C-alpha positions as CSV (number, residue, x, y, z in Angstrom):
1,M,30.5,64.2,128.4
2,S,31.0,67.5,126.4
3,Y,34.1,67.7,124.7
4,S,35.4,71.0,126.3
5,A,35.0,69.0,129.7
6,L,37.2,66.4,128.0
7,R,39.9,69.1,127.0
8,G,40.1,69.9,130.7
9,P,40.1,73.6,131.9
10,A,42.4,76.5,129.7
11,S,44.8,77.1,132.0
12,E,45.3,73.1,131.9
13,R,45.9,72.4,128.3
14,P,49.6,72.1,126.6
15,V,50.5,75.4,124.5
16,T,50.5,74.6,120.9
17,A,54.0,75.8,119.9
18,T,53.4,78.3,116.3
19,A,55.9,79.0,113.3
20,T,56.2,82.9,115.5
21,A,55.8,81.6,118.9
22,G,59.5,80.6,118.7
23,R,61.4,82.6,116.2
24,P,64.1,84.6,117.8
25,G,63.7,88.3,116.7
26,R,66.1,90.7,114.5
27,P,68.7,92.6,116.6
28,A,68.1,96.0,115.9
29,K,70.7,98.3,113.5
30,P,72.9,100.1,115.0
31,K,72.5,103.8,114.8
32,P,75.1,105.7,113.3
33,I,77.6,108.0,115.1
34,N,77.7,111.4,114.8
35,T,81.7,112.3,113.8
36,P,83.1,115.2,113.7
37,F,83.6,115.0,110.2
38,G,80.1,114.5,109.5
39,H,79.9,110.4,108.4
40,A,79.3,107.9,110.4
41,K,82.2,105.4,111.2
42,R,82.8,102.2,109.4
43,R,82.6,99.3,111.2
44,G,85.1,97.0,110.5
45,R,88.9,96.2,112.2
46,P,90.7,97.8,114.6
47,P,93.5,100.1,113.5
48,K,96.4,98.5,113.0
49,A,99.5,99.6,115.3
50,P,101.7,102.3,114.0
51,S,105.3,101.3,112.3
52,P,107.9,100.5,114.5
53,L,110.7,103.3,113.6
54,P,114.4,102.2,112.0
55,W,116.2,102.3,115.2
56,Q,113.5,99.7,116.9
57,V,113.9,97.7,114.0
58,Y,117.5,97.5,114.1
59,R,117.5,96.5,117.8
60,S,115.0,93.5,117.3
61,L,116.9,91.4,114.7
62,Q,119.7,90.7,117.5
63,T,122.2,90.6,114.4
64,S,125.4,88.7,115.0
65,F,128.6,89.3,113.7
66,V,131.1,87.1,112.3
67,A,134.5,87.5,114.3
68,F,137.8,87.4,112.6
69,L,140.0,85.1,114.0
70,C,143.9,85.4,113.6
71,E,145.5,82.2,113.4
72,W,148.8,83.2,114.0
73,S,150.5,80.9,115.9
74,G,149.9,82.0,119.5
75,C,147.5,85.0,118.7
76,R,144.0,85.0,120.4
77,A,143.0,88.5,118.3
78,E,139.6,89.2,117.3
79,L,138.8,91.2,114.8
80,H,135.4,92.8,113.6
81,N,136.3,92.7,109.6
82,L,139.3,91.6,107.0
83,D,141.1,94.9,106.6
84,T,141.3,95.3,110.5
85,L,142.7,91.7,110.4
86,R,145.2,92.5,107.8
87,R,146.4,95.4,109.3
88,H,146.5,93.8,112.8
89,I,149.1,90.9,110.5
90,H,151.3,93.7,109.2
91,V,151.6,95.8,112.5
92,V,152.2,92.8,115.3
93,H,153.0,89.8,113.3
94,C,155.1,90.7,109.8
95,R,158.0,92.1,111.8
96,R,160.7,94.4,110.4
97,A,163.9,92.5,111.9
98,P,164.8,89.5,110.4
99,P,163.7,86.3,110.4
100,F,160.4,86.7,108.3
101,I,158.9,83.6,109.0
102,C,155.0,82.9,108.6
103,R,153.2,81.4,111.0
104,W,150.0,81.6,110.1
105,G,147.7,77.7,110.1
106,A,149.2,75.5,108.1
107,C,152.8,77.0,107.8
108,A,153.0,76.9,112.0
109,Q,153.3,73.2,111.2
110,M,155.9,73.3,108.9
111,S,159.8,74.1,109.5
112,A,160.9,77.4,109.8
113,S,163.1,77.1,106.7
114,E,160.4,76.2,104.9
115,C,157.9,79.3,105.5
116,E,160.7,81.7,105.7
117,F,161.0,85.1,102.9
118,P,163.9,87.1,102.5
119,D,162.3,90.5,103.1
120,V,158.9,91.9,104.9
121,P,157.1,92.8,101.4
122,S,157.6,89.2,100.5
123,L,156.0,88.1,103.7
124,K,152.7,90.4,103.4
125,E,152.4,89.1,99.7
126,H,152.6,85.3,101.4
127,V,150.1,85.8,103.8
128,A,148.0,88.2,101.6
129,E,147.6,85.6,98.7
130,A,147.8,82.1,100.4
131,H,146.0,83.1,103.3
132,L,143.9,86.3,103.9
133,V,142.2,85.5,100.3
134,P,141.0,81.8,100.8
135,F,140.4,83.3,104.4
136,S,137.7,86.0,102.3
137,W,136.2,83.3,100.6
138,H,134.7,82.0,103.3
139,V,133.8,84.8,105.9
140,G,133.9,87.5,102.9
141,D,135.0,91.5,104.0
142,G,133.1,91.8,107.1
143,P,131.3,95.4,108.0
144,R,132.7,98.6,106.9
145,N,133.5,101.3,108.6
146,S,135.6,103.8,107.1
147,G,133.2,105.5,105.1
148,G,132.6,109.5,106.7
149,P,129.6,111.1,106.3
150,V,127.8,111.1,102.8
151,K,128.0,114.6,101.5
152,H,126.3,116.0,98.8
153,P,127.5,117.4,95.6
154,L,125.9,120.4,95.2
155,E,125.3,123.3,98.2
156,D,122.0,124.0,100.2
157,D,121.0,126.9,97.9
158,E,122.3,125.0,94.2
159,V,119.9,123.7,92.0
160,P,120.9,121.2,89.5
161,D,120.3,122.2,85.9
162,Y,118.0,119.6,84.9
163,L,115.2,121.3,87.2
164,K,115.8,124.7,85.2
165,D,114.2,125.9,81.8
166,E,116.4,127.4,79.3
167,Q,115.9,130.8,80.8
168,G,117.6,129.2,84.1
169,N,114.6,128.9,86.6
170,Q,113.7,126.1,88.3
171,V,110.9,124.7,87.0
172,T,110.9,121.4,89.0
173,P,110.9,120.8,92.4
174,S,113.3,119.1,94.0
175,V,113.3,116.0,96.2
176,R,116.2,116.3,97.9
177,D,115.0,116.9,101.7
178,Q,111.6,115.1,100.9
179,Q,110.8,112.8,103.6
180,V,109.2,109.0,103.0
181,E,106.6,108.4,105.3
182,D,105.6,104.9,106.5
183,F,103.2,103.1,105.8
184,A,101.0,103.9,108.6
185,T,101.1,107.5,108.1
186,F,100.3,106.9,104.5
187,K,97.2,105.7,106.2
188,Q,96.4,108.4,108.1
189,N,97.2,110.9,105.5
190,R,94.8,108.8,103.1
191,R,92.1,109.0,105.4
192,K,92.4,112.7,106.7
193,L,92.5,113.4,102.3
194,K,88.9,111.5,102.4
195,D,87.7,113.1,105.0
196,L,88.1,116.5,103.8
197,L,86.7,116.0,100.1
198,F,84.0,114.6,102.0
199,Q,83.5,117.6,103.9
200,M,84.4,119.8,100.9
201,N,81.4,118.1,99.2
202,E,79.1,118.4,101.7
203,N,79.3,122.6,102.0
204,L,79.1,122.9,98.1
205,P,75.8,124.5,97.3
206,S,73.2,122.1,95.8
207,E,72.2,122.6,92.3
208,E,68.3,124.1,93.7
209,S,70.2,127.0,95.5
210,D,72.0,127.5,92.1
211,S,68.5,127.2,89.7
212,P,66.9,130.8,89.4
213,V,63.9,131.3,91.0
214,D,60.9,132.1,89.4
215,E,58.7,135.7,91.0
216,D,55.2,136.2,89.8
């Protein structure tokens, strides 16, 4: 029997794996996408979300304020800062008619003769030094809302002297009305500037067109 007969027909022979038979093909390189600015879009991470507005940040903080509780005996008032609490004590509890007795905290547990004062100024001084000062050490002064709108010391059309030269002409620009951009706007403006610079370089005349042509 011949060797070919021992091997059998070609259709029934086992296929021997070669080095290139099971080798996966290399993926094709993606073609660049034409953009209005003339260059391909760079692959990478997607752009980040824009920065939140100030009022959105404030609402997401969920800030809790400390209530300034009046510790006068029988009073359940809750004020928002120390100054309002002081005025509340002066108006409501420091009566103008005798007896002038302190009923704040520990003084309310004492007898009336031990906490009685000759006049209203003495009672207010006692409340401030003995009670409100230690009270502020623990909770602070609280938020302030007594300030009015911030006004610029100069008029709208007035320019400070340090922006002028010796002749009185403005030589340095003012940043009074300059707006501060957030990080997302900064990145967007930087990308626009980069695209404009790239487009400007593309529109520049080539060196070959600038060189003189020799005519025979």
